[in-house]
Every structure is written in C-alpha cells, then in structure tokens.
C-alpha positions as CSV (number, residue, x, y, z in Angstrom):
1,X,51.5,37.4,-37.5
2,X,51.0,35.5,-40.7
3,X,48.2,37.6,-42.2
4,X,48.5,41.2,-41.0
5,X,45.7,42.3,-43.4
6,X,43.3,40.0,-41.7
7,X,44.2,41.3,-38.3
8,X,43.8,44.9,-39.5
9,X,40.4,44.1,-41.0
10,X,39.3,42.4,-37.8
11,X,40.5,45.3,-35.7
12,X,38.6,47.8,-37.9
13,X,35.5,45.6,-37.7
14,X,35.7,45.5,-33.9
15,X,36.1,49.3,-33.7
16,X,33.2,49.8,-36.1
17,X,31.0,47.5,-34.1
18,X,31.9,49.3,-30.8
19,X,31.1,52.6,-32.5
20,X,27.7,51.4,-33.6
21,X,27.0,50.0,-30.1
22,X,27.8,53.4,-28.6
23,X,25.6,55.2,-31.1
24,X,22.7,52.9,-30.5
25,X,22.8,53.8,-26.8
26,X,22.9,57.5,-27.5
27,X,19.8,57.9,-29.6
28,X,18.4,60.5,-27.2
29,X,20.4,62.9,-24.9
30,X,17.5,62.6,-22.4
31,X,17.0,59.1,-21.0
32,X,13.5,60.1,-19.8
33,X,12.3,61.1,-23.2
34,X,9.9,58.6,-24.8
35,X,9.9,58.1,-28.6
36,X,6.5,59.7,-28.9
37,X,7.0,62.7,-26.7
38,X,8.2,66.1,-27.6
39,X,10.0,68.5,-25.2
40,X,7.9,71.2,-26.7
41,X,4.5,69.7,-25.7
42,X,2.5,72.4,-23.8
43,X,5.0,75.1,-24.7
44,X,4.7,77.9,-27.3
45,X,5.5,76.8,-30.9
46,X,8.9,78.0,-32.0
47,X,9.3,81.0,-34.3
48,X,10.0,79.8,-37.8
49,X,9.9,81.1,-41.4
50,X,9.5,78.7,-44.4
51,X,8.9,79.2,-48.1
52,X,6.0,77.6,-49.9
53,X,6.1,76.0,-53.3
54,X,4.8,79.2,-54.8
55,X,7.4,81.3,-53.0
56,X,5.3,82.7,-50.3
57,X,6.9,83.0,-46.9
58,X,5.0,81.6,-43.9
59,X,5.9,82.4,-40.3
60,X,4.6,81.1,-37.0
61,X,3.0,84.5,-36.5
62,X,1.0,84.1,-39.7
63,X,-0.7,81.1,-38.1
64,X,-1.8,82.9,-35.0
65,X,-5.4,82.3,-34.1
66,X,-5.6,79.1,-36.1
67,X,-5.6,75.4,-35.2
68,X,-2.6,74.1,-37.0
69,X,-1.3,70.7,-37.9
70,X,2.4,70.8,-38.9
71,X,3.8,67.7,-40.6
72,X,7.6,67.3,-41.2
73,X,8.2,65.0,-44.1
74,X,10.3,64.2,-47.3
75,X,9.5,62.7,-50.6
76,X,12.0,59.9,-50.2
77,X,10.7,59.0,-46.7
78,X,8.9,55.6,-46.7
79,X,7.0,56.1,-43.5
80,X,5.9,59.5,-45.0
81,X,4.4,57.6,-47.9
82,X,2.7,55.3,-45.5
83,X,0.9,58.1,-43.7
84,X,-0.1,60.0,-46.9
85,X,-3.6,58.5,-47.3
86,X,-4.4,59.4,-43.6
87,X,-3.2,62.9,-44.1
88,X,-5.2,63.3,-47.3
89,X,-8.4,62.0,-45.8
90,X,-7.9,64.1,-42.7
91,X,-7.2,67.3,-44.7
92,X,-10.1,66.7,-47.0
93,X,-12.4,66.5,-44.0
94,X,-11.2,69.9,-42.6
95,X,-10.0,71.9,-45.6
96,X,-13.0,74.2,-45.6
97,X,-12.7,75.1,-41.9
98,X,-11.5,78.7,-41.7
99,X,-9.9,78.1,-38.3
100,X,-7.8,75.2,-39.6
101,X,-4.4,75.1,-41.3
102,X,-2.3,72.1,-42.3
103,X,1.3,72.8,-43.2
104,X,3.8,70.3,-44.5
105,X,7.4,71.2,-44.0
106,X,10.3,69.6,-46.0
107,X,13.9,70.1,-45.2
108,X,16.2,67.5,-46.9
109,X,14.7,67.3,-50.4
110,X,14.9,69.2,-53.7
111,X,12.1,71.5,-54.8
112,X,11.8,69.6,-58.0
113,X,11.3,66.3,-56.2
114,X,8.7,67.9,-53.8
115,X,6.8,69.5,-56.7
116,X,6.7,66.2,-58.6
117,X,5.5,64.4,-55.5
118,X,2.9,66.9,-54.6
119,X,1.5,66.9,-58.1
120,X,1.6,63.1,-58.5
121,X,0.0,62.4,-55.1
122,X,-2.6,65.2,-55.1
123,X,-1.3,66.9,-52.0
124,X,-3.6,69.9,-51.5
125,X,-2.4,71.4,-48.2
126,X,0.4,74.0,-48.0
127,X,3.8,72.6,-48.4
128,X,6.9,74.6,-47.5
129,X,10.7,74.2,-47.6
130,X,13.0,74.6,-44.6
131,X,16.4,74.6,-46.3
132,X,18.2,76.2,-43.4
133,X,16.6,73.7,-41.0
134,X,15.4,76.6,-38.7
135,X,11.9,75.1,-38.3
136,X,13.2,71.6,-38.1
137,X,15.6,72.5,-35.3
138,X,13.1,74.8,-33.6
139,X,10.6,72.0,-33.4
140,X,13.4,69.6,-32.2
141,X,12.5,67.0,-34.8
142,X,14.4,63.7,-34.8
143,X,13.2,62.3,-38.1
144,X,10.3,62.1,-40.5
145,X,7.5,62.0,-40.4
146,X,6.7,64.0,-37.2
147,X,3.5,65.8,-36.7
148,X,2.6,68.6,-34.3
149,X,-0.7,70.2,-33.3
150,X,-0.7,73.9,-32.3
151,X,-3.7,75.5,-30.8
152,X,-5.0,79.0,-31.6
153,X,-2.9,80.5,-28.8
154,X,0.3,79.1,-30.4
155,X,0.9,76.3,-27.9
156,X,1.9,72.9,-29.0
157,X,-0.8,70.5,-27.7
158,X,-0.1,67.4,-29.7
159,X,2.8,65.4,-31.1
160,X,3.3,62.2,-33.1
161,X,6.6,60.7,-34.2
162,X,6.2,58.3,-37.1
163,X,3.3,57.9,-39.4
164,X,0.0,59.3,-38.1
165,X,-3.3,57.6,-38.6
166,X,-6.5,59.5,-39.3
167,X,-7.7,58.9,-35.8
168,X,-4.4,60.3,-34.3
169,X,-4.7,63.4,-36.5
170,X,-8.3,63.9,-35.3
171,X,-7.2,63.5,-31.7
172,X,-4.5,66.1,-32.2
173,X,-6.8,68.5,-33.8
174,X,-9.4,68.0,-31.0
175,X,-6.7,68.9,-28.5
176,X,-5.9,72.0,-30.5
177,X,-9.6,73.0,-30.4
178,X,-9.8,72.9,-26.6
179,X,-9.6,76.4,-25.2
180,X,-6.5,77.0,-23.1
C-alpha cells in the first residue's frame, strides 16, 4: 500500500455512500404510506398545547367546535415561503368566519425570527410555538410545511405535505365543513 491515506479516504467514502443509500430507503417506516397521506386521517386530532406570539396557550380542546386549518412551518423553510401567498389569500377569504380558525405552528425556530417574519410578511392568523415538539410529534409531521384540516368534531379530515395551493386549502376546509 503506497498511499494509505488515499485508501482510508476511499474506505470512508464507500461507508458514507452506503450509509446514505440505507437512509434513502428508510424514509418511512411504513412502506404503504404515501408522501401525501397521514396516519391520522379520519382519526381524532391529537391533544396539544402551544404558546402564541403573545404568550397565550392554545390547546386542541380550545378549538373544539371549530373548523381548523393547522399549518406546520418555519421561517427558514423555502417551501413554506412558497406557500405563504396561498395561505394569506385563503385566510383573508375566511378570517371573518366565526366557525373558522387557522393556526400556524412553529417548532424549530427562534421567537425573534418568527416575530420578524410574521411582521414583515403580514401574517394575520394565529402563530404558535411548539418548543417541546409535542404538537409536531402528536401530528406525526415529517417536515415543513404540512397542513391538516380538523372538523368541528375534532377529527382530522384533510392533510397536505408540502406547499398547499389556495385550491387545496379550500378543498381541506370544505372537507372540515362536512357533517360527520
């Protein structure tokens, strides 16, 4: 072996490549699960407690009797930026509906970054933090953005992984408005 450092580097590269290949095949622990399906669809929304920008605590029980859109996002998330115009347009169309609530939940972000983002972008719906990841884990999220629709009975009736369009948001809200 003339150049042991090269062989070591090659061995490390091969091991790293094998590790990446294994991870790529293990994205989901359920091989039947589609990218745009949630295991919670048609099940009760999980219990959660999050704190809003103004310090108010919101729980799942506080949303009982409402049609709710829950959007998981972060200020640094590029797909979240992409869906923001659709979220704003959708929210503006439904903001005065007393039976409707839209809740943005942020986990991996600083309060200062979120406050600055909300102010700069004119986000008018309720934004809350999930620092302990209880809501994030309860909803079994796998990334951002992810959006859930919850009907007035507390059942999850809609789900979208990735950026939502205005039409997709309207479809989810329509599903939340169907009596169960």
